[in-house]
The first five atom37 places (N, CA, C, CB, O) and aatype in JSON, in Angstrom:
{
  "aatype": [20, 20, 20, 20, 20, 20, 20, 20, 20, 20, 20, 20, 20, 20, 20, 20, 20, 20, 20, 20, 20, 20, 20, 20, 20, 20, 20, 20, 20, 20, 20, 20, 20, 20, 20, 20, 20, 20, 20, 20, 20, 20, 20, 20, 20, 20, 20, 20, 20, 20, 20, 20, 20, 20, 20, 20, 20, 20, 20, 20, 20, 20, 20, 20, 20, 20, 20, 20, 20, 20, 20, 20, 20, 20, 20, 20, 20, 20, 20, 20, 20, 20, 20, 20, 20, 20, 20, 20],
  "atom_mask": [
    [1, 1, 1, 1, 1],
    [1, 1, 1, 1, 1],
    [1, 1, 1, 1, 1],
    [1, 1, 1, 1, 1],
    [1, 1, 1, 1, 1],
    [1, 1, 1, 1, 1],
    [1, 1, 1, 1, 1],
    [1, 1, 1, 1, 1],
    [1, 1, 1, 1, 1],
    [1, 1, 1, 1, 1],
    [1, 1, 1, 1, 1],
    [1, 1, 1, 1, 1],
    [1, 1, 1, 1, 1],
    [1, 1, 1, 1, 1],
    [1, 1, 1, 1, 1],
    [1, 1, 1, 1, 1],
    [1, 1, 1, 1, 1],
    [1, 1, 1, 1, 1],
    [1, 1, 1, 1, 1],
    [1, 1, 1, 1, 1],
    [1, 1, 1, 1, 1],
    [1, 1, 1, 1, 1],
    [1, 1, 1, 1, 1],
    [1, 1, 1, 1, 1],
    [1, 1, 1, 1, 1],
    [1, 1, 1, 1, 1],
    [1, 1, 1, 1, 1],
    [1, 1, 1, 1, 1],
    [1, 1, 1, 1, 1],
    [1, 1, 1, 1, 1],
    [1, 1, 1, 1, 1],
    [1, 1, 1, 1, 1],
    [1, 1, 1, 1, 1],
    [1, 1, 1, 1, 1],
    [1, 1, 1, 1, 1],
    [1, 1, 1, 1, 1],
    [1, 1, 1, 1, 1],
    [1, 1, 1, 1, 1],
    [1, 1, 1, 1, 1],
    [1, 1, 1, 1, 1],
    [1, 1, 1, 1, 1],
    [1, 1, 1, 1, 1],
    [1, 1, 1, 1, 1],
    [1, 1, 1, 1, 1],
    [1, 1, 1, 1, 1],
    [1, 1, 1, 1, 1],
    [1, 1, 1, 1, 1],
    [1, 1, 1, 1, 1],
    [1, 1, 1, 1, 1],
    [1, 1, 1, 1, 1],
    [1, 1, 1, 1, 1],
    [1, 1, 1, 1, 1],
    [1, 1, 1, 1, 1],
    [1, 1, 1, 1, 1],
    [1, 1, 1, 1, 1],
    [1, 1, 1, 1, 1],
    [1, 1, 1, 1, 1],
    [1, 1, 1, 1, 1],
    [1, 1, 1, 1, 1],
    [1, 1, 1, 1, 1],
    [1, 1, 1, 1, 1],
    [1, 1, 1, 1, 1],
    [1, 1, 1, 1, 1],
    [1, 1, 1, 1, 1],
    [1, 1, 1, 1, 1],
    [1, 1, 1, 1, 1],
    [1, 1, 1, 1, 1],
    [1, 1, 1, 1, 1],
    [1, 1, 1, 1, 1],
    [1, 1, 1, 1, 1],
    [1, 1, 1, 1, 1],
    [1, 1, 1, 1, 1],
    [1, 1, 1, 1, 1],
    [1, 1, 1, 1, 1],
    [1, 1, 1, 1, 1],
    [1, 1, 1, 1, 1],
    [1, 1, 1, 1, 1],
    [1, 1, 1, 1, 1],
    [1, 1, 1, 1, 1],
    [1, 1, 1, 1, 1],
    [1, 1, 1, 1, 1],
    [1, 1, 1, 1, 1],
    [1, 1, 1, 1, 1],
    [1, 1, 1, 1, 1],
    [1, 1, 1, 1, 1],
    [1, 1, 1, 1, 1],
    [1, 1, 1, 1, 1],
    [1, 1, 1, 1, 1]
  ],
  "atom_positions": [
    [[99.04, 124.04, 110.77], [99.38, 124.69, 109.53], [98.49, 124.14, 108.43], [100.87, 124.48, 109.2], [98.2, 122.95, 108.38]],
    [[98.08, 125.0, 107.57], [97.27, 124.6, 106.42], [98.03, 124.93, 105.16], [95.88, 125.3, 106.43], [98.54, 126.04, 104.99]],
    [[98.11, 123.95, 104.28], [98.77, 124.13, 102.99], [97.76, 123.77, 101.9], [100.08, 123.24, 102.87], [97.07, 122.75, 102.01]],
    [[97.68, 124.57, 100.9], [96.79, 124.31, 99.78], [97.61, 123.74, 98.62], [96.03, 125.59, 99.34], [98.63, 124.31, 98.23]],
    [[97.15, 122.63, 98.09], [97.82, 121.99, 96.97], [96.84, 121.93, 95.81], [98.34, 120.56, 97.35], [95.71, 121.46, 95.96]],
    [[97.27, 122.4, 94.67], [96.43, 122.31, 93.48], [96.58, 120.93, 92.85], [96.81, 123.42, 92.46], [97.7, 120.45, 92.64]],
    [[95.46, 120.3, 92.56], [95.45, 118.99, 91.92], [94.76, 119.11, 90.57], [94.75, 117.92, 92.81], [93.75, 119.81, 90.44]],
    [[95.31, 118.43, 89.58], [94.58, 118.43, 88.31], [93.34, 117.54, 88.45], [95.5, 117.95, 87.14], [93.24, 116.75, 89.38]],
    [[92.44, 117.68, 87.53], [91.16, 116.99, 87.6], [91.32, 115.47, 87.66], [90.29, 117.38, 86.41], [90.56, 114.79, 88.35]],
    [[92.28, 114.95, 86.94], [92.48, 113.5, 86.9], [92.9, 112.97, 88.28], [93.53, 113.13, 85.85], [92.35, 111.98, 88.75]],
    [[93.85, 113.64, 88.9], [94.31, 113.21, 90.22], [93.21, 113.38, 91.26], [95.56, 113.99, 90.63], [93.02, 112.51, 92.11]],
    [[92.5, 114.48, 91.21], [91.4, 114.71, 92.15], [90.33, 113.62, 91.99], [90.77, 116.11, 91.93], [89.78, 113.14, 92.98]],
    [[90.05, 113.23, 90.76], [89.06, 112.18, 90.51], [89.53, 110.84, 91.08], [88.78, 112.05, 89.0], [88.74, 110.09, 91.65]],
    [[90.81, 110.55, 90.93], [91.35, 109.3, 91.48], [91.25, 109.29, 92.99], [92.81, 109.11, 91.05], [90.91, 108.26, 93.58]],
    [[91.54, 110.41, 93.63], [91.43, 110.49, 95.08], [89.98, 110.35, 95.53], [92.01, 111.81, 95.59], [89.71, 109.77, 96.59]],
    [[89.05, 110.88, 94.75], [87.63, 110.76, 95.1], [87.15, 109.32, 95.01], [86.79, 111.65, 94.19], [86.19, 108.95, 95.68]],
    [[87.81, 108.52, 94.19], [87.43, 107.11, 94.06], [87.69, 106.31, 95.34], [88.19, 106.47, 92.91], [87.21, 105.19, 95.47]],
    [[88.42, 106.87, 96.27], [88.67, 106.19, 97.54], [87.45, 106.25, 98.45], [89.88, 106.8, 98.25], [87.43, 105.63, 99.51]],
    [[86.42, 106.99, 98.02], [85.19, 107.17, 98.81], [85.46, 107.8, 100.16], [84.49, 105.82, 99.0], [84.77, 107.54, 101.14]],
    [[86.47, 108.63, 100.2], [86.82, 109.38, 101.39], [87.04, 110.83, 100.96], [88.1, 108.79, 102.1], [87.26, 111.1, 99.78]],
    [[86.97, 111.75, 101.9], [87.3, 113.13, 101.53], [88.69, 113.19, 100.9], [87.22, 114.06, 102.77], [89.62, 112.53, 101.38]],
    [[88.84, 113.96, 99.85], [90.11, 114.06, 99.14], [91.24, 114.44, 100.1], [90.01, 115.1, 98.0], [92.34, 113.9, 100.0]],
    [[90.97, 115.34, 101.02], [91.99, 115.76, 101.98], [92.48, 114.59, 102.82], [91.43, 116.86, 102.9], [93.68, 114.45, 103.04]],
    [[91.57, 113.74, 103.28], [91.95, 112.58, 104.1], [92.75, 111.57, 103.28], [90.71, 111.9, 104.69], [93.76, 111.04, 103.74]],
    [[92.3, 111.31, 102.05], [93.0, 110.35, 101.19], [94.4, 110.84, 100.87], [92.21, 110.12, 99.88], [95.36, 110.07, 100.9]],
    [[94.54, 112.13, 100.56], [95.86, 112.69, 100.25], [96.76, 112.64, 101.48], [95.73, 114.13, 99.75], [97.94, 112.3, 101.36]],
    [[96.24, 112.99, 102.65], [97.03, 112.95, 103.88], [97.56, 111.53, 104.12], [96.19, 113.43, 105.1], [98.74, 111.34, 104.42]],
    [[96.67, 110.53, 103.98], [97.1, 109.15, 104.21], [98.18, 108.74, 103.24], [95.91, 108.21, 104.09], [99.14, 108.08, 103.63]],
    [[98.05, 109.1, 101.99], [99.05, 108.72, 101.0], [100.4, 109.38, 101.27], [98.57, 109.09, 99.6], [101.45, 108.76, 101.08]],
    [[100.37, 110.62, 101.71], [101.62, 111.31, 102.06], [102.27, 110.61, 103.26], [101.36, 112.81, 102.38], [103.47, 110.36, 103.26]],
    [[101.47, 110.31, 104.28], [101.99, 109.65, 105.47], [102.53, 108.27, 105.14], [100.89, 109.55, 106.55], [103.6, 107.89, 105.62]],
    [[101.82, 107.5, 104.32], [102.3, 106.18, 103.92], [103.66, 106.28, 103.22], [101.28, 105.49, 103.01], [104.54, 105.45, 103.45]],
    [[103.82, 107.27, 102.36], [105.09, 107.42, 101.66], [106.21, 107.83, 102.62], [104.96, 108.46, 100.53], [107.33, 107.33, 102.51]],
    [[105.92, 108.72, 103.54], [106.93, 109.11, 104.53], [107.34, 107.91, 105.38], [106.4, 110.25, 105.43], [108.51, 107.74, 105.7]],
    [[106.37, 107.09, 105.75], [106.65, 105.87, 106.52], [107.48, 104.89, 105.69], [105.34, 105.2, 106.98], [108.45, 104.31, 106.18]],
    [[107.1, 104.7, 104.42], [107.84, 103.79, 103.53], [109.29, 104.22, 103.41], [107.18, 103.74, 102.14], [110.18, 103.37, 103.37]],
    [[109.54, 105.52, 103.35], [110.9, 106.05, 103.23], [111.67, 106.02, 104.54], [110.85, 107.46, 102.71], [112.88, 106.24, 104.56]],
    [[110.97, 105.74, 105.64], [111.62, 105.72, 106.94], [111.74, 107.1, 107.56], [112.97, 105.11, 106.83], [112.5, 107.29, 108.51]],
    [[111.0, 108.08, 107.03], [111.07, 109.44, 107.54], [110.29, 109.63, 108.83], [110.56, 110.4, 106.5], [110.59, 110.53, 109.62]],
    [[109.27, 108.78, 109.06], [108.5, 108.85, 110.29], [108.27, 107.43, 110.81], [107.15, 109.59, 110.07], [108.28, 106.47, 110.04]],
    [[108.07, 107.33, 112.1], [107.83, 106.02, 112.72], [106.39, 105.57, 112.48], [108.13, 106.08, 114.23], [105.54, 106.37, 112.09]],
    [[106.14, 104.3, 112.73], [104.78, 103.79, 112.6], [103.86, 104.44, 113.62], [104.76, 102.26, 112.76], [102.69, 104.68, 113.34]],
    [[104.39, 104.72, 114.8], [103.57, 105.37, 115.83], [103.16, 106.77, 115.41], [104.32, 105.43, 117.14], [101.99, 107.14, 115.55]],
    [[104.11, 107.54, 114.9], [103.8, 108.9, 114.46], [102.87, 108.86, 113.26], [105.09, 109.67, 114.1], [101.94, 109.67, 113.17]],
    [[103.09, 107.95, 112.34], [102.23, 107.83, 111.16], [100.81, 107.52, 111.59], [102.76, 106.75, 110.2], [99.86, 108.12, 111.08]],
    [[100.65, 106.58, 112.51], [99.32, 106.25, 113.01], [98.64, 107.43, 113.65], [99.41, 105.12, 114.0], [97.44, 107.66, 113.44]],
    [[99.39, 108.2, 114.44], [98.82, 109.41, 115.06], [98.27, 110.37, 114.01], [99.87, 110.12, 115.91], [97.17, 110.89, 114.15]],
    [[99.05, 110.58, 112.96], [98.66, 111.56, 111.94], [97.39, 111.13, 111.22], [99.79, 111.74, 110.93], [96.53, 111.97, 110.95]],
    [[97.27, 109.84, 110.92], [96.08, 109.38, 110.18], [94.95, 108.91, 111.09], [96.46, 108.27, 109.24], [93.89, 108.52, 110.63]],
    [[95.2, 108.96, 112.41], [94.14, 108.63, 113.35], [93.92, 107.14, 113.56], [92.88, 109.23, 112.9], [92.78, 106.69, 113.74]],
    [[95.01, 106.37, 113.54], [94.93, 104.92, 113.77], [95.9, 104.55, 114.89], [95.26, 104.12, 112.46], [96.94, 105.19, 115.05]],
    [[95.57, 103.51, 115.66], [96.57, 102.97, 116.58], [97.77, 102.46, 115.77], [95.97, 101.83, 117.45], [97.62, 102.08, 114.61]],
    [[98.94, 102.46, 116.37], [100.17, 102.08, 115.67], [100.07, 100.73, 114.97], [101.32, 102.07, 116.63], [100.4, 100.62, 113.79]],
    [[99.63, 99.69, 115.69], [99.58, 98.36, 115.07], [98.58, 98.3, 113.93], [99.23, 97.32, 116.11], [98.81, 97.61, 112.94]],
    [[97.48, 99.01, 114.05], [96.51, 99.07, 112.95], [97.15, 99.73, 111.73], [95.23, 99.84, 113.37], [96.96, 99.28, 110.6]],
    [[97.92, 100.8, 111.96], [98.61, 101.45, 110.85], [99.61, 100.5, 110.2], [99.33, 102.73, 111.32], [99.68, 100.41, 108.97]],
    [[100.38, 99.78, 111.01], [101.37, 98.84, 110.47], [100.68, 97.79, 109.62], [102.18, 98.17, 111.61], [101.16, 97.46, 108.53]],
    [[99.57, 97.25, 110.1], [98.82, 96.25, 109.31], [98.31, 96.85, 108.01], [97.63, 95.69, 110.14], [98.4, 96.23, 106.95]],
    [[97.77, 98.05, 108.1], [97.25, 98.74, 106.91], [98.37, 98.94, 105.89], [96.61, 100.11, 107.29], [98.21, 98.64, 104.71]],
    [[99.5, 99.45, 106.35], [100.63, 99.67, 105.45], [101.12, 98.35, 104.85], [101.79, 100.37, 106.21], [101.46, 98.29, 103.67]],
    [[101.16, 97.31, 105.67], [101.6, 95.99, 105.17], [100.67, 95.47, 104.09], [101.66, 94.99, 106.32], [101.13, 94.89, 103.1]],
    [[99.36, 95.66, 104.27], [98.4, 95.22, 103.24], [98.62, 95.97, 101.92], [96.95, 95.44, 103.73], [98.3, 95.47, 100.85]],
    [[99.18, 97.18, 102.02], [99.47, 97.97, 100.82], [100.87, 97.7, 100.27], [99.32, 99.45, 101.13], [101.31, 98.36, 99.33]],
    [[101.57, 96.73, 100.85], [102.88, 96.34, 100.35], [104.05, 97.08, 100.98], [102.92, 96.55, 98.89], [105.17, 97.01, 100.48]],
    [[103.81, 97.8, 102.07], [104.88, 98.51, 102.76], [105.27, 97.67, 103.97], [104.44, 99.96, 103.18], [104.48, 97.55, 104.92]],
    [[106.46, 97.09, 103.97], [106.84, 96.19, 105.06], [107.05, 96.93, 106.38], [108.09, 95.44, 104.7], [107.51, 98.07, 106.4]],
    [[106.71, 96.26, 107.47], [106.93, 96.82, 108.8], [108.42, 96.76, 109.15], [106.1, 96.06, 109.87], [108.93, 97.63, 109.85]],
    [[109.1, 95.75, 108.65], [110.53, 95.59, 108.88], [111.2, 95.55, 107.51], [110.85, 94.29, 109.72], [110.84, 94.74, 106.66]],
    [[112.14, 96.43, 107.31], [112.79, 96.53, 106.01], [114.29, 96.36, 106.17], [112.45, 97.89, 105.33], [115.04, 97.34, 106.25]],
    [[114.72, 95.09, 106.22], [116.15, 94.82, 106.33], [116.56, 93.82, 105.26], [116.5, 94.28, 107.75], [115.76, 93.0, 104.81]],
    [[117.81, 93.9, 104.87], [118.29, 92.99, 103.84], [118.72, 91.67, 104.48], [119.47, 93.63, 103.04], [118.81, 91.59, 105.71]],
    [[118.99, 90.64, 103.69], [119.34, 89.34, 104.25], [120.56, 89.37, 105.18], [119.6, 88.37, 103.14], [120.58, 88.66, 106.19]],
    [[121.57, 90.16, 104.85], [122.75, 90.24, 105.72], [122.4, 90.84, 107.08], [123.86, 91.07, 105.04], [122.87, 90.36, 108.12]],
    [[121.58, 91.89, 107.08], [121.14, 92.5, 108.33], [120.32, 91.5, 109.16], [120.31, 93.77, 108.06], [120.45, 91.44, 110.38]],
    [[119.48, 90.71, 108.47], [118.67, 89.71, 109.17], [119.56, 88.66, 109.82], [117.68, 89.04, 108.2], [119.33, 88.28, 110.97]],
    [[120.57, 88.19, 109.1], [121.48, 87.18, 109.66], [122.22, 87.75, 110.88], [122.5, 86.71, 108.58], [122.41, 87.04, 111.87]],
    [[122.62, 89.01, 110.83], [123.29, 89.63, 111.97], [122.34, 89.73, 113.17], [123.81, 91.04, 111.58], [122.76, 89.51, 114.3]],
    [[121.09, 90.05, 112.91], [120.09, 90.11, 113.99], [119.91, 88.73, 114.63], [118.74, 90.64, 113.46], [119.87, 88.6, 115.85]],
    [[119.79, 87.7, 113.78], [119.61, 86.34, 114.3], [120.82, 85.92, 115.13], [119.38, 85.35, 113.15], [120.66, 85.3, 116.18]],
    [[122.02, 86.24, 114.66], [123.24, 85.87, 115.4], [123.26, 86.56, 116.76], [124.5, 86.25, 114.58], [123.65, 85.95, 117.76]],
    [[122.85, 87.79, 116.79], [122.82, 88.51, 118.07], [121.81, 87.88, 119.02], [122.49, 90.0, 117.85], [122.08, 87.73, 120.21]],
    [[120.66, 87.51, 118.51], [119.65, 86.86, 119.35], [120.12, 85.5, 119.84], [118.34, 86.7, 118.57], [119.88, 85.14, 120.99]],
    [[120.81, 84.75, 118.98], [121.32, 83.44, 119.37], [122.37, 83.55, 120.47], [121.92, 82.73, 118.17], [122.54, 82.62, 121.26]],
    [[123.06, 84.7, 120.53], [124.11, 84.9, 121.53], [123.55, 85.27, 122.91], [125.07, 85.98, 121.07], [124.29, 85.25, 123.9]],
    [[122.28, 85.61, 122.98], [121.67, 85.98, 124.28], [121.61, 84.76, 125.17], [120.25, 86.58, 124.09], [121.33, 83.65, 124.72]],
    [[121.89, 84.98, 126.46], [121.78, 83.85, 127.4], [120.32, 83.41, 127.56], [122.38, 84.23, 128.79], [119.4, 84.23, 127.58]],
    [[120.14, 82.14, 127.66], [118.79, 81.6, 127.86], [118.63, 81.2, 129.3], [118.53, 80.39, 126.93], [119.57, 80.72, 129.93]],
    [[117.42, 81.41, 129.83], [117.19, 81.02, 131.23], [116.3, 79.82, 131.34], [116.6, 82.17, 132.01], [116.01, 79.37, 132.45]]
  ]
}
């Protein structure tokens, strides 16, 4: 599917500053936002922008988007569950 989006000159100029085709820069920014919101997985996001999943996760992390987004209470519950696993 192809969708045409009109951009004002200022936004188009900012996208051109990425030294990438405007279409690619816009696609990446949309995918990063969908990933940040939890709407798509890191694997799917990587597929869309043409990166392996771990490379995408690293890229997103460098931009301030965490790979794991849980609050302290959720983290404590995760740790408690791991501590309850039998050790061999």
